[in-house]
MARKE-370736 format. One record per atom (N, C-alpha, C, O): x, y, z; residue in one letter. Coordinates in pm, whole numbers, plus 50000, padded with zeros to 5 digits. Layout:
<recs>
XYZA ...
</recs>
This chain:
<recs>
520244630150717M 519974644150752M 519654652450627M 518734660650628M 520414650250520T 520224658250397T 518824656350340T 518184665950297T 518364643850338E 517034641050283E 515944647850365E 515024653850310E 516064647050499T 515074653450586T 515114668550574T 514084675250577T 516334673850558L 516504688350543L 515804693250416L 515104703350418L 516004686050305L 515364689750179L 513844688650189L 513114696950134L 513364678450259N 511924677150279N 511364689050358N 510284694050327N 512104693350459N 511674704850539N 511634717650456N 510724725850471N 512624719350370F 512614730950280F 511424730250184F 510834740550149F 511074718250143L 509904716550056L 508624720450132L 507744726950076L 508554716550261F 507394720550342F 507264735750349F 506164741250343F 508404742550360I 508404757150375I 508094764150243I 507424774450241I 508584758450132L 508374764650001L 506994761649943L 506514768849855L 506354751049992L 505054747149937L 503994758149953L 503234760349859L 503924765150067P 502954776150078P 503164787149974P 502204793449930P 504414789449936V 504694799449831V 504054795049700V 503474803149628V 504174782149670L 503554776649549L 502024777549558L 501364780749460L 501474774549675I 500034775649695I 499564789949673I 498524792349611I 500334799349723Y 499984813449705Y 499984817149556Y 499074824049509Y 500984812549483L 501064815549341L 499864810049265L 499384816249169L 499374798549308I 498264792149237I 496924798649271I 496104801049183I 496694801449401F 495354805449444F 495204820349475F 494094825649466F 496284827249512F 496144841049559F 496944851249480F 496804863249504F 497764846949387E 498704855849320E 498024866749240E 498604877449221E 496804864349192D 496104874249111D 495374884549195D 494734893549140D 495454883449329R 494774893049414R 495804899849503R 496214894449605R 496194911849462L 497294918749528L 497034921549674L 497944920849756L 495784924749710S 495484928449848S 495724916949945S 495854919250066S 495794904549894H 495944892949983H 497374891350035H 497614883750128H 498334898749973Y 499714896250017Y 499944901050160Y 500924897250224Y 499014909650211R 499114913750351R 497904908950430R 497644913950540R 497154899550376S 495974894450446S 496424885650562S 497204876350543S 495904888550681H 496324881050800H 495844866550793H 496564857450834H 494654864450743R 494134850750735R 494984842150642R 495284830550672R 495374848050528V 496194840450432V 497534837050493V 497984825650483V 498184846850558F 499484844150619F 499384833750730F 500264825450746F 498314834350807L 498134824750916L 498014810550861L 498664801350911L 497194808750760L 497014795450702L 498294790350636L 498684778850654L 498944799050559L 500144794850488L 501324792350581L 502194784250551L 501364799350694A 502454797250790A 502204785250880A 503144778350920A 500934782650913A 500604771451002A 500934758050937A 501374748651005A 500734757250807F 500984744750735F 502444739950746F 502664728650791F 503454748050708P 504844743350724P 505284742350869P 506144734150902P 504704750650957L 505084750051099L 504784736351157L 505624730551225L 503584731151129I 503194717851180I 504054706951117I 504514697851187I 504274707750987L 505034697150917L 506494696850961L 507054686050980L 507114708450978T 508524708651020T 508694703351162T 509724697251194T 507694705651248M 507764700151383M 507504685051383M 508054677751466M 506684680351290T 506374666051282T 507564658051232T 507794646751275T 508324663951139F 509474657051079F 510744664951105F 511254671551014F 511274664451228P 512484672051261P 513714666451190P 513714655151141P 514764674651186I 516034670651123I 516914663951228I 517174669751334I 517364651851199E 518184644151293E 519654644851252E 520014641051141E 520484649851343M 521924650451318M 522584637551365M 522034630251448M 523734634751312K 524474622651348K 524894622951495K 525154612551555K 524964635151551L 525364636351690L 524264631651785L 524494630251906L 523074629151729G 521944625251813G 521084637051853G 520144635451931G 521394648951801F 520644661051832F 519614663651722F 519934662651603F 518374666951761N 517314669951665N 516944684751669N 516914690951775N 516684690351552F 516164704051546F 515204705051428F 515234696751337F 514354715251431D 513404717051321D 513404731751277D 514084740151336D 512634734551172L 512634747951110L 511334755451138L 510894763551056L 510724752751253R 509414758851283R 509464774051286R 508464780551256R 510634779851322Y 510694794351337Y 510904801751205Y 510834814051202Y 511154794551097I 511244801350966I 509874806750925I 509774818750899I 508814798550918P 507494804350885P 506984813750994P 506284823450965P 507344810951121F 506884819451231F 507474833551217F 506744843351229F 508754834551191I 509414847551178I 508864855451060I 508564867351072I 508724848850945I 508244855650824I 506824860750843I 506524872250809I 505944852350897A 504554856450920A 504474867651023A 503674876951008A 505284866851128A 505264877051233A 505754890551181A 505204900951218A 506774890451096L 507304902951042L 506314909550946L 506214921750943L 505604901650868F 504674907250771F 503334910950833F 502714920850791F 502864903350931S 501504905350981S 501424908851129S 500324911551179S 502534908951201G 502524913151340G 501844903351434G 501784891351409G 501334908751544Y 500764900451651Y 499474893451609Y 499124882951665Y 498754899051512K 497484893051470K 497684878851417K 496794870451430K 498824876151358V 499144862751309V 500084855551406V 499964843451425V 501004862951467A 502004856751555A 501364850051677A 501804839251717A 500354856251736I 499714850451855I 499024837051825I 499254827451898I 498184836151719P 497614822951686P 498674812451654P 498534800851693P 499744816551583L 500824807051553L 501544802751680L 501914791051695L 501734812151772Y 502364809051900Y 501554798651977Y 502114789152033Y 500234800551979I 499354790852048I 499414777251979I 499524766952045I 499354777351846L 499414764851770L 500744757751794L 500774745551814L 501824765251791L 503164759551810L 503274752651945L 503744741351953L 502844759352051N 503004753852185N 502034742352214N 502394732852284N 500814743252161V 499864732252179V 500384719652110V 500354708752167V 500874721351987Y 501374709751913Y 502664704351976Y 502904692351977Y 503484713652029R 504714709252098R 504364701252223R 505054691552256R 503304705152292F 502844697752411F 502334683952371F 502564674152441F 501634683252257I 501124670352208I 502274661052172I 502224649052201I 503324666652108L 504494658452070L 505234653352193L 505774642252193L 505254661552299G 505914657452423G 507424656952410G 507994663352321G 508084649452496G 509544648152493G 510224658552580G 509564666452648G 511554658452577E 512364667452659E 512324681652600E 512034683652482E 512624691152685G 512744705052640G 511424712252622G 511364722452554G 510354707052681L 509034713052662L 508974727052725L 508474736352663L 509484728352847I 509464741252916I 510364751252844I 510004762852826I 511554746652803Q 512484755552733Q 511874760652602Q 512044772252565Q 511164751752531S 510514755652405S 509454766252430S 509334775852354S 508674764552537F 507624774252569F 508214787952602F 507734798152553F 509264788052686L 509884800752724L 510544807652604L 510434819752588L 511214799752521F 511894805352405F 510884811352307F 511074822552259F 509804803952279S 508784808952185S 508104821352240S 507704830052163S 507964822452372T 507354834252433T 508224846652410T 507714857352379T 509534844952427V 510454856152403V 510394860452257V 510354872452227V 510404850752166V 510334853852022V 509024861151990V 509004870551911V 507924856652051L 506624863052028L 506624877652074L 506054886252008L 507264880352187L 507274893852241L 508134903352159L 507854915352154L 509174898152094V 510144906852027V 509894908351877V 509794919551828V 509784897251803V 509784897751657V 508584905251599V 508794914151516V 507324902151636P 506194909251575P 506164924251606P 505494931851535P 506874928451709Y 506914942651747Y 507444951351634Y 507084963051623Y 508304945551549W 508944953151440W 508144952451310W 508624957151206W 506944946851315C 506154944851193C 505924957851116C 506164958450996C 505454968251184R 505104980751117R 506314987051049R 506204992050937R 507454986951115K 508664992551054K 509164983550941K 509674988450840K 509004970450958F 509464960950857F 508704963050726F 509304962750618F 507384965150734I 506554966950615I 506974979450538I 506864979750416I 507444989750608Q 507805002350544Q 509165001850473Q 509515011150400Q 509924991150494L 511234990050430L 511084986650281L 510024982250237L 512154988750206T 512164984650066T 512284969350058T 512694963150156T 511944963249945P 512054948549934P 513454943249970P 513574933250039P 514484950049922K 515864945549951K 516144946350101K 516754937350158K 515714957350162E 515924959050306E 515154948650387E 515634943950490E 513954945150340R 513164934950411R 513884921450409R 513894914450510R 514474917850296V 515214905150287V 516394905250384V 516644895550454V 517124916450385I 518314917550472I 517904916650620I 518514909250697I 516874924350657W 516464924450797W 515794911450838W 515854907550955W 515174904650744G 514634891350774G 515754881650807G 515644873750900G 516834882250729G 517994873750756G 518634876950889G 519034867950963G 518744889950920I 519334894051049I 518464889351166I 518974884451266I 517154890851151T 516234886351256T 516374871351281T 516424866851395T 516434863851171S 516604849351184S 517924846051256S 517964837351343S 518974853051218F 520284850751282F 520214853551432F 520754845951512F 519554864651470L 519454868151612L 518624858151689L 518954854651802L 517514853451627V 516654843551694V 517424830551717V 517364824751826V 518134826051614V 518904813551625V 520054815151724V 520364805951799V 520684826951725S 521774829451820S 521254828851963S 521914823452052S 520054834551983F 519444833852117F 519134819252154F 519294815252269F 518684811552056Y 518404797252080Y 519694789952120Y 519694781852213Y 520774792852048L 522064786552081L 522534790652220L 523144782752292L 522224803152257F 522594807752391F 521844799552498F 522424796152601F 520564796552472T 519794788452568T 520334774352576T 520204767752679T 520954769552467L 521524755952468L 522754754752558L 523104743752601L 523394766152586T 524604765552669T 524314760052809T 525204755452879T 523014760652848A 522644755152978A 522844740052982A 523034734253089A 522804733652864F 522974719152856F 524414715252822F 524754703452816F 525264725452800F 526674722852766F 527554730752862F 527874742352835F 527954724852973P 528834731853067P 530104736853000P 530634747453034P 530574729052903V 531744732952825V 531334733252679V 530754723752628V 531634744552609L 531264745952468L 532244737752383L 533204742952328L 531964724952376N 532854715752307N 532584715552156N 531804723452104N 533244706152089E 533104704851943E 531674701551903E 531194706051799E 530994693651985E 529614689851955E 528704702251949E 527864703451860E 528894711352045Y 528084723552047Y 528314731851922Y 527364736451860Y 529574733751884W 529874742051766W 529444735151637W 529144741951538W 529394722151637M 528884714951520M 527374717451505M 526874719151393M 526664717551617I 525224720651615I 525004734951563I 524134737351479I 525814744251615A 525684758251573A 525974759851424A 525274767251355A 527004752851373A 527384753851232A 526294748451140A 526224752451024A 525454739551190N 524354734151109N 523094742751119N 522434745251018N 522774747151240I 521504754151263I 521504768151203I 520544772051137I 522564775951227V 522584790051186V 522424791851035V 521504798950994V 523274785650951P 523114787950806P 521794782650751P 521224788550659P 521304771450806V 520044765750756V 518884775350781V 518084777850690V 518784780850901H 517684789950934H 517804803150857H 516814807850800H 518984808950856V 519154821850787V 518894820350638V 518194828550578V 519464809850578A 519254807550434A 517774805050404A 517244809850304A 517094797450492G 515674794550472G 514844807250471G 513994809050384G 515064816050569V 514304828650576V 514594837450456V 513674843150397V 515864838650420V 516244847350306V 515634842250176V 515094850050098V 515704829050152I 515164823450027I 513654825850017I 513154830149913I 512934823150125V 511474825050123V 511134839950106V 510204843250033V 511874848750173L 511614863150160L 511874868050018L 511134876349966L 512934863049956V 513224866949817V 512064862849726V 511644870649639V 511554850749745L 510424846149664L 509174854549690L 508464858249597L 508894857549817I 507724865649851I 507834879649790I 506874884749732I 509014885749803E 509204899149747E 509074899049595E 508564908649537E 509524888349531K 509394887349386K 507924886449347K 507504892649250K 507144878649421I 505704877449395I 505014891049412I 504214895149328I 505344897949522I 504734911049548I 505094920949437I 504224928249389I 506364921149398T 506814930349292T 506114927349161T 505664936549092T 506004914549125N 505324910949000N 503854914949004N 503324919948904N 503194912949118N 501794916949132N 501634932049115N 500734936749045N 502514939349181Q 502434953949174Q 502684959049032Q 502004968148985Q 503674953148965K 503974957348828K 502804954248735K 502464962248648K 502204942548753R 501064939048669R 499884948348695R 499214952648601R 499634951348823E 498534960348856E 498794974448801E 497874980948751E 500044979148811Q 500404992148758Q 500244992648606Q 499785002648550Q 500614981648540Y 500474981148394Y 499004981548354Y 498624988748262Y 498164973748425M 496734973648395M 496114987348421M 495284992148344M 496524993548533Q 495995006848565Q 496435016948460Q 495655025548420Q 497695015848417S 498205024948314S 497435023448183S 497145033348116S 497115010948147E 496335008648025E 494935014548036E 494435020647941E 494315012748152R 492975018548173R 493025033648162R 492155039848100R 494045039748223L 494165054248220L 494445059448079L 493945070048041L 495225052048002N 495505056147864N 494235056447781N 494015065647701N 493385046347800V 492105045947728V 491245057947767V 490645064547682V 491195060747898I 490415072147946I 490975085147892I 490215093947852I 492315086547890N 492945098647839N 492545101347695N 492125112447661N 492695091147611E 492405092847468E 490915095547446E 490545104147367E 490075088047517L 488635089447499L 488155103147546L 487375109747478L 488625107347664S 488175120047720S 488595131747632S 487825141147611S 489845131147581A 490335142147497A 489525143347369A 489095154347334A 489305132247299S 488595132747171S 487115136447189S 486585144947118S 486455129747287V 485025132447308V 484795146647357V 483875153347311V 485625151447450S 485445164747506S 485565175547400S 484765184947396S 486555174347314H 486735184347207H 485575184047109H 485115194547064H 485085172247077E 483985171046982E 482695176847038E 481915182946965E 482465175047168I 481225179947229I 481305194947255I 480295201947244I 482485199947288R 482615214147323R 482235223347207R 481645233847228R 482585219447085N 482295228046968N 480805230646951N 480425242346944N 479925220446945P 478495223546931P 477925230847053P 476975238647039P 478485228347173L 478005235547290L 478315250447280L 477505258847319L 479495253747228T 479875267847211T 478945274947114T 478495286147138T 478655268047003V 477745273846903V 476345275746963V 475735286346946V 475855265747032T 474525266547094T 474465277847195T 473485285347200T 475515279047277S 475555289647377S 475515303347311S 474875312447362S 476215304947198G 476225317747126G 474855321547074G 474435332947088G 474145311947014F 472805314646962F 471825318147074F 470965326847058F 471965311247189L 471085314247302L 471345328247358L 470415334947402L 472595332547356Q 472925346047401Q 472275356447310Q 471775366647356Q 472275353647179L 471635362747085L 470125363247108L 469515373947105L 469535351247133L 468095350947159L 467745358647286L 466705365247293L 468605357847386K 468345364847511K 468345379947493K 467605387147560K 469195384747401E 469285399047375E 468225403847276E 468035415947258E 467545394547212S 466545398247110S 465325404947174S 464915401347285S 464765414647103T 463575421747152T 462285414847112T 461205418347160T 462405404947024T 461205397946978T 460815386347070T 459715380947059T 461705382747158V 461425371747251V 460795377447378V 461275387247434V 459715371247421K 459015375847539K 459865373947665K 460705365047674K 459625382547760A 460375382047886A 460165368747958A 461095363248018A 458945363647953D 458675350648018D 459455339447953D 459885330048020D 459635340247821D 460365329747749D 461875330347775D 462575320347765D 462355342547810K 463795344047834K 464245336447960K 465425333347977K 463285333448047V 463605325448166V 464135311848125V 465085306648184V 463495306048023Y 463935292847975Y 465315293647909Y 466105284247914Y 465575305247847I 466915307147788I 467965307547898I 469065302047883I 467625314248012D 468565314748126D 468835300648180D 469975297248211D 467775292648191Y 467945278748237Y 468865271048141Y 469735263448184Y 468655273048013S 469455266047911S 470915270147919S 471805261647909S 471175283147936L 472565288047948L 473235282648073L 474415279248072L 472465281748183T 473015276248307T 473415261648289T 474485257448334T 472565253948223E 472865239848200E 474035238048105E 474825228748119E 474135247148007L 475285246547914L 476595249347988L 477625243147959L 476555258748083K 477755261548162K 478135249248245K 479315245948259K 477105242548299R 477375230348376R 477985219448287R 478905212348328R 477465218248167A 478015208548072A 479465212048037A 480305203148023A 479755225248023E 481125229747995E 482075225748109E 483215221748086E 481555227048233K 482385223148348K 482695208248347K 483815204148374K 481665200148315I 481865185548308I 482905182248202I 483765173648222I 482815189048087I 483775186647979I 485175190748022I 486155184147989I 485265201848096S 486585206148145S 487185195748239S 488385193248237S 486315189648321D 486795178948410D 487315167148329D 488335161248364D 486615163848220F 487085152948136F 488405156348069F 489275147748051F 488565169148032L 489815173247967L 491005172148062L 492155171548018L 490735171948193S 491825170448289S 492505156848278S 493625155148325S 491805147048214F 492415133948191F 493345133948071F 494125124648052F 493255144447988A 494025144747864A 495505146747893A 495905148148009A 496305146847788K 497745148447804K 498065162447856K 497285171747834K 499205164147924P 499575177447974P 499655187647860P 500145184547751P 499195199747886Q 499215210447786Q 500525218347798Q 500945221847907Q 501155220947682A 502455227647681A 502385241447748A 503335245647814A 501255248447731K 501145261947785K 501085261847938K 501345272048001K 500745250547998N 500625249548144N 501855243648210N 501905242748333N 502855239648132M 504025232748187M 504945242648258M 505325252848201M 505295239348382I 506245247548460I 507205238348534I 506895226748560I 508365243548568T 509335236248650T 509285242048790T 509555253948810T 508945233748886T 508705238649021T 509045228049125T 509125216149094T 509255232549249N 509435223249361N 508105220849433N 508075214549539N 507015225749374L 505635223849422L 505245232449541L 504125231049591L 506125241249588K 505785249049707K 504625258549679K 503665259049756K 504695266049568S 503625275549537S 502325268249506S 501245273149541S 502395256549442E 501185248949410E 500515243649537E 499295244349551E 501325238449629I 500775233349755I 500155244749837I 499075243149893I 500845256349843E 500325267649918E 499015272749856E 498095276749928E 498945272649723Y 497715276849655Y 496555267649693Y 495465272349726Y 496795254549689V 495745245049724V 495365246449871V 494185245749905V 496365248349958N 496065250450100N 495135262350121N 494165261550196N 495435273450053N 494665285750071N 493215284150027N 492295289050093N 493005277249914I 491625276149865I 490845265149939I 489615265049935I 491555255950006M 490855245150076M 490635247950224M 489885240750290M 491275258350278V 491125261550421V 489665264350457V 489185258950556V 488925272750381P 487515275050417P 486695262150416P 485855260050504P 486935253550318Y 486205240850309Y 486535231950428Y 485655225050481Y 487805232250471A 488225224250587A 487565229450714A 487055221650794A 487565242650733H 486955248550853H 485455245750857H 484885243750965H 484835245450741Q 483405242650734Q 483085228750790Q 482005226550846Q 484045219450775H 483845205750824H 484645202950951H 484885191350987H 485055213751021L 485775212651150L 487085204851137L 487455197151225L 487775207151025V 489045200350999V 490185210551007V 490105221350948V 491225207051080E 492395215651094E 493505210851000E 493805198950993E 494115220250930L 495195216750836L 496555218650902L 496825229050962L 497425208450890E 498815209350935E 499715207550814E 499565197850740E 500645216750793F 501435216950670F 502925217350701F 503385225050785F 503665208750630S 505125208550643S 505735207150505S 505315198650426S 506735215650474F 507355215350341F 508875215850355F 509415225750404F 509545205150313T 511025204750318T 511585198850189T 512585191650191T 510935201850076N 511375196349947N 512265206349875N 511925218149864N 513415201649826Y 514345210249752Y 514565205549609Y 515415210849538Y 513785195549567L 513895190549430L 512815196849343L 511725199849391L 513115198749214S 512155204449120S 512025195448998S 512955188348961S 510855195948936R 510655189248809R 509505196148735R 508845204948788R 509285191948611T 508305198548525T 506935191948541T 506805179748536T 505905200448559F 504525195748574F 503605203948486F 503935215148445F 502435198348458D 501305206248410D 500675212248536D 500095205048616D 500805225248552Q 500385231748677Q 498915229448708Q 498565226548822Q 498055230748607N 496615228948629N 496305214848677N 495505212948769N 496945204848614Q 496645190948649Q 497135187448788Q 496435180648863Q 498335192048824I 498875188548956I 498065195449066I 497875189749174I 497595207649041Q 496765214449139Q 495415207549155Q 494935205849267Q 494805203449043Q 493525196449051Q 493675183049120Q 492785178749195Q 494805176449096C 495105163649161C 495145165449313C 494545157549386C 495845175749361L 495945178449504L 494605182649564L 494275178649675L 493835190649490I 492515194849537I 491615182749560I 490905181949660I 491645173349466N 490825161249480N 491215153249604N 490345148249675N 492525152049630L 492985144449747L 492605151649877L 492155145249972L 492775164949881Y 492385172749998Y 490885170950024Y 490465168250136Y 490095172649918K 488635172249930K 488175158549983K 487325157850071K 488755147749930N 488385134349976N 488755132450123N 487985126650201N 489935137350161A 490385135750300A 489485143550395A 489115138550501A 489125155850358I 488265164050443I 486885157750457I 486315157450566I 486335152750345E 485005146650348E 484995133550427E 483945129350476E 486155127150440A 486245114950522A 486155118150671A 485945109250752A 486325131150707M 486285135350847M 485095144350877M 485035150350984M 484135145350784K 483075155350800K 482105152150914K 481375160950958K 482105139650963E 481195136151072E 481625142651203E 480815148951271E 482895141051239N 483375145951369N 484555155551357N 485135159351459N 484925159351236G 486095167751219G 487375159751239G 487345147451250G 488515166751242G 489785159851260G 490935168251213G 490845180551208G 492035161651178T 493255168551136T 493705163151001T 493795151050981T 493985172250909L 494535168650778L 495985173150775L 496275185050779L 496895163350767S 498325166350768S 498895164950628S 498705154750562S 499605175450583I 500255175250452I 501745176750473I 502205186750529I 502495167050428D 503955167250445D 504595165050308D 504395154750244D 505365174950263V 506045174150133V 507545174650160V 508045184150220V 508265164450114F 509705163950138F 510395156450024F 509725150349940F 511695157050022S 512475150049919S 513245138649982S 513735139750095S 513345127749909K 514085116049954K 514845110349835K 514245105449740K 516155111149842K 517015107449731K 516615115449606K 516705127749607K 516155108749500R 515725115749379R 514225115149361R 513725113749250R 513495116249471Y 512035115649467Y 511435127049548Y 511975130949652Y 510325132249499I 509505141649576I 508365133549639I 507625126649569I 508235134349770I 507215126749843I 506145136449895I 506455146449961I 504895133249864I 503765141049915I 502905131650000I 502325122049947I 502815134350129C 501985126050219C 500775134150263C 500915145050317C 499605128850238I 498345135150277I 497635125550372I 497155114950330I 497575129250499K 497075120250603K 495855126250671K 495875137850712K 494795118250683D 493605122850755D 493325113750874D 493895102850886D 492455118350961T 492045110451078T 490575106651066T 489825106851163T 490175103150943G 488785100250914G 488385085850939G 488975078951023G 487375081550866E 486785068450891E 487625056850839E 487415045450880E 488595059450750G 489465048950700G 488755039550603G 487565041050576G 489515029950551M 488995020550452M 489475006450482M 490495004550548M 488724996650434T 489154982750443T 490164979850332T 490344987950241T 490824968250340E 491794964450238E 491134963150101E 491714966849999E 489914958050099E 489204956649972E 488894970249911E 489034972049790E 488484979749993E 488194993249944E 489464999849891E 489425006649788E 490564998049961V 491845003749917V 492234998249780V 492695005649694V 492044985149760S 492424978849634S 491584983849516S 492014982749401S 490394989349544L 489504993949437L 489645008949408L 489105013949309L 490375016049495I 490535030449475I 491285032949343I 492285026449314I 490785042349264G 491395045649135G 490755038749018G 491065041748903G 489855029249047K 489125022548940K 487985031748893K 487345038248976K 487725032448763P 486655041048713P 485305037948778P 484895026448787P 484645048448821Y 483285047948876Y 483185040549010Y 482095036649051Y 484335038649077Y 484275033249213Y 484505044749311Y 485455052349295Y 483645045849411S 483795056149514S 483275050849646S 482315043049649S 483905055049756T 483435051249889T 482305060449935T 481675057850038T 482045071049859K 480945080349891K 479715076849809K 479815073349692K 478555077749873K 477315074149805K 477065082749683K 476575077949580K 477405095749694E 477135104849583E 478325106149489E 478265113549391E 479405099049516G 480625100449436G 480575092449307G 479845082549294G 481395096949209T 481495089949080T 482825082549065T 482955073948979T 483805085849150G 485115079449140G 486025085949038G 487205082449030G 485505095548959L 486325101648854L 487425110548912L 488465112448849L 487205115949032G 488235124149095G 489505116249121G 490605121049092G 489365104149177M 490545095949204M 491135090249075M 492345088249066M 490295087748975V 490835083448845V 491725094448789V 492785091648732V 491285106848804M 492085118248758M 493425118848833M 494465121348772M 493375116548967V 494605116749047V 495585106148997V 496755108948974V 495095093848981Y 495955083048933Y 496475085948793Y 497605082548760Y 495645092148709S 496045095348572S 497205105348571S 498185103548499S 497085115848653V 498135126148658V 499445120348710V 500505122748653V 499355112748819V 500575106948880V 501205096848784V 502435096048774V 500395089148714D 500905079348618D 501645086148503D 502675081148458D 501125097448456K 501745104348343K 503115110148377K 503945111848287K 503365113148504I 504675118548542I 505585107548599I 506635110448656I 505155094948582G 505995083648624G 506025081148773G 506915074348823G 505045086548846G 505015084648991G 504185072649032G 503685065248948G 504055070949161R 503225060049214R 502495064849338R 502925074249405R 501395058349368I 500565061749483I 500495049749576I 500195038649533I 500775052049702E 500655041549804E 499615046149907E 499625057549951E 498725036949944I 497645040150038I 497785031350162I 497855019150153I 497815037850276D 497845030650404D 496605035050481D 496495046650520D 495685025750504S 494425029450568S 493995018850668S 494225006850648S 493365023350774E 492815014350875E 491445019350914E 491255031150944E 490485010350914K 489095014050943K 488985020151082K 489425014351181K 488395032151088G 488205038951216G 489405046851262G 489335053651364G 490535046051189V 491755053151231V 492095064451135V 492385075651178V 492055061751006G 492375072050908G 493085066250787G 493305054150777G 493435075050695T 494045071150568T 495225080250534T 495175092250558T 496265074350479T 497415081950432T 497645078950283T 497825067350244T 497635089450202F 498005088250061F 499425093350046F 499725104750083F 500295085049992Q 501665089249967Q 501945089349817Q 501875078949752Q 502245101049764L 502595102449623L 504105103249612L 504735112049671L 504695094149536T 506135093949516T 506405097649370T 506035090349278T 507065109149350I 507265114549216I 508755114749186I 509515121149258I 509215107849081P 510635107549048P 511105120748987P 510355127348914P 512325124349017V 512945136248959V 514085131748870V 515045125848918V 513985134348741K 514995129548647K 516225138248655K 517195135848583K 
</recs>
């Protein structure tokens, strides 16, 4: 039994190793349904092919360990194909208990994937705990179905229970710990790379913007003098007006680049963000109405911290503007919810727009990437830069055709 048990654990852990080799460098794949389906189907078939034989003459396998993990992470999109595969292969294997296996797997299919959305929203530690609890409940239900074959719950029955329960719960917990570690490492590496990119942009934008602004100021001054001169013809002054207009536009571009620079001491304030959010709401309402978008606002934050007021306002304006433009075809609702959770300020900006694919979400915040044809991507780079400088993080939940939610989590020291 011990040798077969270890082999079964190897079957279950092998997909984790495969993921580390082939998919670990692509963060978006950790929630890819196709990847989970393939990685879960492999151990499911092997564990059913090589069941664990107890000395009592009772056989059991670990098919529900990959099934539970895949169902919790990916929901019905993966659970249904696995359910079909499980029952088809169980029918091919034949033997006793075929009907009981079908009924039991059907109950598990109806219940476990239902909690997928809530499971994903939990913290890594909570996911491990709830994965273990789910496994315990599934196995307990399985043991309950076995009572039909045991009129009296004798020593043999309790021996089966003592073997099955810890093996399944430990298997789910171990695999979940490894998965959460992989996800955490991926996220930390991506955050580090993003932070390095933003640091380069910060330094470059600050130095280049200051160097360019000086000659532009001098040029603008000389053009103003020429415009006031009586020796310049009126027809020629038109070109001076064009030049001054373009210089102002260049000044605006430079100001946008300066927003990537370090926070300015003169702009630093300690606030709970209420006045900043209300200011952004007021200036964005006309733009929202223009695109048939209704704003819904909720504020329940009681924590304060120090911000560069200009940068945090520009950051919020960029997020509002992107959300509104995502709904400009048919209008919609833009929901802003600001609240505190433990020692964090949470800002949720949710739209009912066109949404994004997983690949598009993974590219958001990269320099010069934009989902808009006319966009440059610098607005979202600025958002990521500001949030990174205050030690926060951005989480994006988006579904094509449904909408997008940006959640900014800002720590309060």
